[in-house]
C-alpha positions as CSV (number, residue, x, y, z in Angstrom):
1,M,78.6,-54.2,46.7
2,T,80.3,-54.4,43.3
3,L,78.5,-56.6,40.8
4,Q,80.3,-58.5,38.1
5,F,79.5,-57.9,34.4
6,A,80.8,-60.7,32.2
7,I,81.2,-60.2,28.5
8,S,81.5,-63.2,26.2
9,P,84.7,-63.7,24.2
10,D,82.9,-63.8,20.9
11,V,81.2,-60.4,21.4
12,N,82.8,-57.5,19.4
13,I,86.4,-58.5,20.1
14,Q,87.7,-55.2,18.8
15,N,85.5,-53.0,21.0
16,V,86.5,-53.9,24.5
17,T,87.0,-50.2,25.4
18,D,83.4,-49.4,24.2
19,W,82.0,-52.1,26.6
20,F,83.8,-50.4,29.4
21,I,82.3,-47.0,28.4
22,F,78.9,-48.7,28.2
23,N,79.4,-50.1,31.7
24,T,80.3,-46.6,33.1
25,K,77.1,-45.2,31.5
26,L,75.0,-48.0,32.8
27,Q,76.4,-47.5,36.3
28,R,75.6,-43.8,36.2
29,I,72.0,-44.4,35.1
30,T,71.2,-47.3,37.4
31,E,73.3,-46.1,40.4
32,E,74.7,-49.6,40.7
33,A,78.4,-50.6,40.7
34,F,79.3,-53.0,38.0
35,H,82.8,-54.3,37.3
36,P,83.2,-55.4,33.7
37,T,85.3,-58.3,32.6
38,A,85.8,-58.9,28.8
39,Y,86.7,-62.6,28.8
40,T,89.1,-63.9,26.1
41,D,88.6,-67.6,26.9
42,F,85.3,-69.4,27.1
43,A,86.7,-71.8,29.8
44,D,87.3,-68.8,32.1
45,L,83.8,-67.4,31.3
46,H,82.1,-70.8,32.0
47,A,84.1,-71.1,35.2
48,A,82.7,-67.7,36.3
49,F,79.2,-69.0,35.6
50,E,79.8,-72.0,37.9
51,E,81.4,-70.0,40.6
52,N,78.7,-67.3,40.7
53,R,81.0,-64.6,39.4
54,A,78.7,-63.3,36.7
55,D,75.9,-61.1,37.9
56,L,75.2,-59.5,34.6
57,V,76.2,-61.3,31.4
58,Y,76.2,-60.5,27.7
59,A,76.1,-64.1,26.4
60,N,75.9,-65.9,23.1
61,A,72.9,-68.0,22.2
62,A,74.2,-71.3,23.6
63,D,75.2,-69.8,26.9
64,T,71.9,-67.9,27.0
65,A,70.0,-71.2,26.7
66,Y,72.2,-72.8,29.4
67,L,72.0,-69.8,31.9
68,V,68.2,-69.3,31.6
69,R,67.3,-73.0,31.6
70,D,69.8,-74.4,34.1
71,K,71.0,-71.5,36.2
72,G,67.8,-69.4,36.5
73,Y,69.1,-66.2,34.8
74,L,66.6,-63.6,33.8
75,P,66.4,-62.1,30.3
76,V,66.9,-58.3,30.2
77,A,67.6,-57.2,26.6
78,W,69.2,-57.9,23.3
79,A,70.4,-55.7,20.4
80,S,67.3,-54.7,18.4
81,G,67.1,-56.4,15.0
82,M,70.6,-57.9,15.2
83,A,70.9,-61.6,14.8
84,K,74.1,-63.7,15.2
85,E,75.1,-65.6,12.1
86,A,77.9,-68.1,11.6
87,T,80.6,-68.4,8.9
88,V,82.8,-71.2,7.8
89,V,86.2,-69.9,6.6
90,V,89.2,-71.3,4.8
91,A,92.6,-69.9,4.0
92,A,92.7,-67.5,1.0
93,D,94.9,-69.9,-1.0
94,S,93.0,-73.0,0.0
95,E,92.1,-75.5,-2.8
96,I,88.7,-75.8,-1.1
97,Q,86.3,-73.6,-3.2
98,K,82.9,-74.9,-2.2
99,V,81.4,-77.0,0.7
100,T,81.2,-80.1,-1.4
101,D,85.0,-80.0,-1.8
102,L,85.3,-81.0,1.9
103,T,86.0,-84.6,2.8
104,A,86.2,-86.6,6.0
105,P,87.9,-86.6,8.3
106,L,87.8,-82.8,8.8
107,T,89.3,-80.7,11.6
108,A,87.9,-77.3,12.2
109,A,89.2,-74.6,14.6
110,A,86.5,-72.9,16.7
111,T,86.0,-71.1,20.0
112,D,84.0,-72.9,22.7
113,A,80.7,-71.5,21.3
114,P,78.3,-74.4,20.8
115,D,75.7,-72.3,19.0
116,V,78.3,-71.4,16.3
117,E,79.6,-74.9,16.1
118,R,76.1,-76.3,15.7
119,I,75.2,-73.9,12.9
120,C,78.5,-74.5,11.1
121,R,78.0,-78.3,11.2
122,I,74.6,-77.8,9.5
123,L,76.2,-75.6,6.9
124,L,78.6,-78.4,6.0
125,E,75.9,-81.0,5.6
126,P,76.0,-80.8,1.7
127,A,79.5,-82.4,2.0
128,N,77.9,-85.4,3.6
129,L,79.9,-84.9,6.8
130,A,78.3,-86.6,9.8
131,Y,79.0,-85.4,13.3
132,P,81.9,-87.9,13.9
133,D,83.5,-86.8,10.6
134,I,84.2,-83.3,12.0
135,E,86.7,-82.8,14.9
136,V,86.6,-79.4,16.5
137,S,89.9,-78.0,17.7
138,L,89.1,-75.4,20.3
139,R,90.9,-72.0,20.5
140,P,90.4,-69.4,23.2
141,N,89.1,-66.7,20.9
142,P,88.3,-65.9,17.2
143,V,91.8,-64.3,16.5
144,L,93.5,-67.6,17.3
145,V,90.9,-69.5,15.2
146,A,92.0,-67.3,12.3
147,K,95.6,-67.9,13.0
148,A,95.1,-71.7,13.0
149,V,93.5,-71.4,9.5
150,M,96.0,-69.0,8.1
151,Q,98.9,-71.2,9.3
152,G,97.4,-74.3,7.8
153,Q,96.9,-76.0,11.2
154,V,93.4,-76.8,10.2
155,P,91.6,-76.5,6.8
156,V,88.5,-74.6,8.1
157,G,87.5,-72.3,10.9
158,F,84.1,-71.7,12.5
159,F,83.3,-68.1,13.3
160,P,80.5,-65.9,14.6
161,Q,79.9,-63.7,11.6
162,N,80.4,-60.4,13.5
163,A,83.7,-61.7,15.0
164,Y,84.9,-62.6,11.5
165,E,84.0,-59.2,10.1
166,E,85.9,-57.5,13.0
167,L,89.2,-59.2,12.2
168,S,91.8,-56.8,10.8
169,S,91.9,-56.3,7.0
170,M,95.4,-57.8,7.0
171,V,94.1,-61.0,8.6
172,K,91.0,-61.2,6.4
173,M,93.2,-60.9,3.3
174,Q,94.6,-64.3,4.2
175,L,91.2,-65.9,4.7
176,R,88.1,-66.6,2.5
177,E,84.5,-67.2,3.4
178,L,83.3,-70.6,2.3
179,I,79.7,-70.3,3.4
180,R,77.7,-68.3,5.9
181,S,74.4,-68.9,7.7
182,R,71.1,-67.1,7.2
183,I,69.2,-68.1,10.4
184,Y,68.4,-64.5,11.6
185,V,67.0,-65.6,15.0
186,V,70.2,-66.4,17.0
187,R,71.3,-63.4,19.1
188,S,73.5,-62.6,22.0
189,S,71.6,-61.5,25.1
190,L,72.0,-59.5,28.2
191,L,71.0,-61.6,31.2
192,A,70.8,-61.0,35.0
193,S,71.5,-63.6,37.6
194,P,68.8,-64.5,40.1
195,G,70.7,-62.7,42.7
196,I,70.0,-59.3,41.1
197,A,66.5,-60.0,39.9
198,H,65.4,-56.8,41.7
199,L,67.6,-54.8,39.4
200,V,66.3,-56.1,36.1
201,E,63.8,-53.3,35.6
202,S,66.4,-50.7,36.6
203,I,68.9,-52.1,34.1
204,W,66.3,-52.2,31.3
205,H,65.3,-48.6,31.9
206,G,68.9,-47.6,31.8
207,L,69.3,-49.3,28.4
208,E,66.2,-47.5,27.2
209,Q,67.7,-44.2,28.2
210,L,71.0,-45.1,26.4
211,S,69.1,-46.0,23.3
212,A,67.0,-42.8,23.3
213,D,70.0,-40.5,23.5
214,P,71.4,-39.6,20.1
215,A,74.8,-38.9,21.7
216,N,75.1,-42.7,22.2
217,K,74.7,-43.6,18.6
218,D,78.3,-44.3,17.8
219,L,78.7,-46.3,21.1
220,L,75.7,-48.5,20.4
221,T,77.0,-49.1,16.8
222,A,80.4,-50.2,18.2
223,L,78.6,-52.6,20.6
224,G,76.7,-54.2,17.8
225,A,73.4,-52.6,18.7
226,P,73.1,-49.7,16.1
227,Q,69.3,-49.8,16.5
228,G,69.5,-49.7,20.3
229,W,68.3,-52.3,22.8
230,E,65.1,-54.3,22.7
231,R,63.4,-55.8,25.7
232,L,64.1,-59.6,25.9
233,E,61.2,-61.6,27.1
234,R,61.1,-65.1,28.6
235,E,59.2,-66.3,25.5
236,D,62.2,-65.1,23.3
237,T,64.7,-67.1,25.3
238,E,62.4,-70.2,25.3
239,F,62.4,-70.0,21.5
240,M,66.2,-69.7,21.4
241,I,66.5,-72.7,23.9
242,D,64.3,-74.7,21.6
243,L,66.4,-73.8,18.6
244,M,69.6,-74.7,20.4
245,D,68.1,-78.0,21.4
246,A,67.0,-78.6,17.8
247,L,70.5,-77.8,16.5
248,A,72.0,-80.1,19.2
249,Q,69.9,-83.0,17.8
250,E,71.9,-82.6,14.6
251,G,74.7,-84.3,16.5
252,S,76.5,-81.7,18.5
253,P,76.5,-82.3,22.2
254,S,74.9,-79.7,24.4
255,R,77.0,-77.2,26.4
C-alpha cells in the first residue's frame, strides 16, 4: 500500500525536488512506499487532513498543534536546532519605515498559516493595532504574498522567515523587512497519522541514518535541517500546542 506524504506549502518552497529525493531515500531505508505531495495551497493541505489523505506530514507549528491534539497524529522528528520565525514585510519603496508608522485599518497578505499570523500580529502590537484592526487577505503561498505586497495590493505581508529568505533575489529587491520575530521555539514537525503508528520507529531510524551519512549533508541543508533530525517527543508538541493556544489568546482565532 502506498502511503501519502504531505509537505506544507510554507516549507522550503524552492526545494521541492529535494523533498522528493528525501522521500526516495526514506523509502529505501524504511522499505515503505510513500507518495510525496508538495502542497501549494493550505486549503488543499487541510482538505487532505480531513479526508485522511496525509499519512506522513511535514507540518508547520499551527498544523502540528491541530493534528496532534485533534487528529491523534504522532510526533516523529523535527529539524535539529532550527526554529521557525516570522517576518513582516513591506514594499521596498514603502513610506512605512517602522512598526509604529502603521495605522488602522490595516490589510496584510499571508498564507493560511495561523502560527505565522499570530506571531506577526504580536510583532505589530507597538502600533496599537488590535485584532479587529488587521484584516488578513489570504494567498495560496508565500510567492503570491510577495506579489501582493510588491504590487501595492496590501501594505504589509506576513511570512515565515525561511520562506521569505528563499524568495528570489529579484523579488526581495522589491521588498523590505519591517520586523522579524525572535521566538526560537516554533518549528515545523514530521508527524505520522494514527494509521501508521507502527511505522514511527522505523521512520525515525531512517531519519537517524540519513543524518549520520555525510553524503546527505547538502540534501539536509536544502531541506532546512543542516544539523540533521532530532527526535520529537510528545512533551515537545505539548509545549508547542500551549504556545499556539497562548498566541491565539492574543486575538487570532484557532485553526
